C-alpha positions as CSV (number, residue, x, y, z in Angstrom):
1,M,40.8,-25.1,6.7
2,S,38.5,-22.5,8.3
3,K,37.8,-22.0,12.0
4,Y,34.1,-21.8,11.0
5,D,34.0,-25.3,9.4
6,N,32.0,-26.8,12.3
7,I,29.4,-24.0,12.2
8,K,26.3,-24.9,10.2
9,T,23.8,-22.0,10.7
10,A,24.0,-18.2,10.6
11,A,22.7,-18.1,14.2
12,E,25.6,-20.3,15.3
13,L,28.0,-18.0,13.5
14,V,26.6,-14.9,15.2
15,I,27.1,-16.6,18.6
16,E,30.6,-17.5,17.7
17,V,31.4,-14.0,16.6
18,Q,29.8,-12.6,19.7
19,L,32.0,-14.8,21.9
20,N,35.3,-14.6,19.9
21,G,35.1,-11.8,17.4
22,M,35.1,-12.0,13.6
23,S,38.1,-13.8,12.0
24,L,39.2,-11.8,8.9
25,A,41.2,-14.7,7.4
26,Q,40.2,-15.3,3.8
27,E,39.1,-18.9,4.3
28,D,37.0,-17.8,7.4
29,I,35.3,-15.0,5.4
30,C,34.6,-17.4,2.6
31,R,33.1,-19.9,5.0
32,A,31.0,-17.2,6.6
33,Q,29.7,-16.2,3.2
34,D,28.9,-19.8,2.5
35,I,27.0,-20.1,5.8
36,F,25.0,-16.9,5.2
37,G,24.4,-17.9,1.6
38,H,22.8,-21.2,2.6
39,T,20.6,-19.6,5.3
40,P,16.9,-18.9,4.5
41,I,16.2,-15.1,4.2
42,E,13.6,-15.3,7.0
43,E,16.3,-16.5,9.4
44,L,18.7,-13.8,8.3
45,A,16.0,-11.2,8.8
46,R,15.2,-12.6,12.2
47,L,18.9,-12.3,13.2
48,A,19.1,-8.8,11.7
49,N,16.1,-7.6,13.7
50,D,16.8,-9.2,17.1
51,I,17.4,-6.3,19.5
52,G,17.2,-8.5,22.6
53,R,13.6,-7.5,23.5
54,D,10.5,-9.6,23.8
55,N,6.8,-8.8,23.3
56,E,4.3,-9.2,26.0
57,K,4.1,-13.0,25.2
58,G,7.8,-13.4,25.7
59,E,8.6,-13.9,22.0
60,P,11.6,-12.2,20.4
61,D,10.2,-9.0,18.8
62,P,12.1,-6.2,17.1
63,K,9.4,-3.8,18.3
64,G,9.2,-5.4,21.7
65,S,9.3,-3.4,24.9
66,W,10.1,-6.2,27.4
67,S,13.7,-6.7,28.3
68,S,15.0,-10.2,27.9
69,D,18.1,-12.2,29.0
70,R,18.9,-12.8,25.4
71,R,21.8,-11.1,23.9
72,A,20.8,-9.0,20.9
73,T,22.1,-10.3,17.5
74,Q,21.5,-7.2,15.4
75,S,24.8,-5.4,15.8
76,T,26.9,-8.6,15.5
77,F,24.9,-9.7,12.5
78,Y,25.5,-6.5,10.6
79,S,29.2,-6.5,11.7
80,I,29.5,-9.9,10.1
81,L,27.6,-8.8,7.0
82,T,29.8,-5.8,6.4
83,N,32.8,-8.1,6.4
84,I,31.4,-10.7,4.0
85,W,29.1,-8.7,1.6
86,H,29.6,-5.7,-0.5
87,W,28.4,-2.5,1.2
88,E,25.6,-2.0,-1.4
89,E,24.2,-5.5,-0.6
90,V,24.4,-4.7,3.1
91,T,22.5,-1.5,2.5
92,R,19.9,-3.2,0.4
93,F,19.4,-5.9,3.1
94,W,19.2,-3.2,5.8
95,N,16.6,-1.2,3.8
96,T,14.6,-4.3,2.9
97,H,14.5,-6.1,6.2
98,T,15.5,-3.8,9.1
99,N,15.1,-0.1,8.3
100,P,11.9,1.1,10.1
101,E,11.4,3.7,7.3
102,H,11.2,0.8,4.8
103,E,8.6,-0.9,7.0
104,K,6.5,2.3,7.0
105,L,7.0,2.5,3.2
106,V,5.7,-1.0,2.8
107,E,2.7,-0.1,5.0
108,V,2.1,3.0,3.0
109,R,2.4,1.1,-0.3
110,A,-0.1,-1.5,1.0
111,I,-2.5,1.4,1.9
112,R,-1.9,2.9,-1.5
113,D,-2.6,-0.4,-3.3
114,D,-5.8,-0.8,-1.2
115,L,-6.9,2.7,-2.0
116,K,-6.2,2.1,-5.7
117,E,-8.3,-1.0,-5.6
118,Q,-11.1,0.8,-3.8
119,L,-10.8,3.7,-6.3
120,S,-11.0,1.2,-9.2
121,K,-14.1,-0.4,-7.6
122,L,-15.7,3.0,-7.1
123,G,-14.8,3.9,-10.7
124,D,-16.6,0.7,-11.8
125,Q,-19.6,1.6,-9.6
126,L,-19.6,5.1,-11.0
127,E,-19.6,3.8,-14.6
128,N,-22.4,1.3,-13.7
129,S,-24.4,4.1,-12.1
130,K,-23.9,6.4,-15.1
131,A,-25.1,3.6,-17.4
132,Q,-28.1,3.0,-15.1
133,V,-28.9,6.8,-15.1
134,K,-28.5,7.0,-18.9
135,A,-30.8,3.9,-19.3
136,E,-33.4,5.4,-16.9
137,H,-33.2,8.8,-18.7
138,E,-33.7,7.1,-22.1
139,A,-36.6,5.1,-20.7
140,R,-38.2,8.2,-19.3
141,L,-37.6,10.1,-22.5
142,A,-39.2,7.3,-24.5
143,E,-42.1,7.3,-22.1
144,A,-42.5,11.0,-22.4
145,T,-42.3,10.7,-26.2
146,E,-45.0,8.0,-26.1
147,K,-47.2,10.3,-23.9
148,L,-46.7,13.2,-26.3
149,D,-47.5,11.0,-29.3
150,A,-50.6,9.7,-27.5
151,R,-51.6,13.3,-26.6
152,K,-51.2,14.3,-30.3
153,E,-53.3,11.3,-31.4
154,I,-56.0,12.2,-28.8
155,D,-56.0,15.8,-30.1
156,V,-56.3,14.5,-33.7
157,L,-59.2,12.2,-32.7
158,K,-60.9,15.1,-30.8
159,A,-60.6,17.3,-33.8
160,E,-62.1,14.5,-36.0
161,L,-64.8,14.0,-33.5
162,H,-65.5,17.7,-33.4
163,S,-65.6,17.8,-37.2
164,R,-68.1,14.9,-37.3
165,D,-70.1,16.5,-34.6
166,M,-70.2,19.7,-36.7
167,D,-71.2,17.6,-39.8
168,I,-74.0,15.9,-37.8
169,L,-75.1,19.3,-36.5
170,E,-75.1,20.7,-40.1
171,L,-77.1,17.6,-41.3
172,K,-79.6,18.1,-38.5
173,A,-80.0,21.7,-39.5
174,K,-80.6,20.7,-43.1
175,L,-83.0,18.0,-42.0
176,Y,-84.8,20.5,-39.8
177,D,-84.9,23.0,-42.7
178,L,-86.3,20.2,-45.0
179,L,-88.9,19.2,-42.4
180,V,-90.0,22.8,-41.9
181,E,-90.1,23.4,-45.6
182,R,-92.2,20.3,-46.1
183,K,-94.7,21.3,-43.4
184,E,-95.2,24.6,-45.1
185,V,-95.8,22.9,-48.4
186,V,-98.2,20.5,-46.9
């Protein structure tokens, strides 16, 4: 029979320990482990971070700056935890839910993930831009090639035209010579 048998929640256990101290009897430690084991992690984190301060709205806040009449639960919570959990688990819980350095790490990781996502989007945009530039370059190159080919064809046609003009001029000269010769003969 444990002295904590009537206690149902971790918050009630914290209040009991604040008032009467932690019982180190084996059955009491086992009951405390059972109570903590059946408490949602959010509730444990709330108890672990309650420093007895409120935010400007009067709500319990581990970063709060307003003094409250509530008694802080953080030190009692971790005192209980060190008696019922292995020290590695206590340290892990502290680092995950209470340690301000961990909170900063989580924020930095979120920023890092956001930057990675932005970098990925920018990389995709860069690849799209490169593809567009390449397509535009190829289109302009094809257009320049078409213009060059058209220019060559125009030059060939001009040369043919000049050759025909020369042929016409030569034929006119022959015709003139024939006409002049015929006049002399007549």
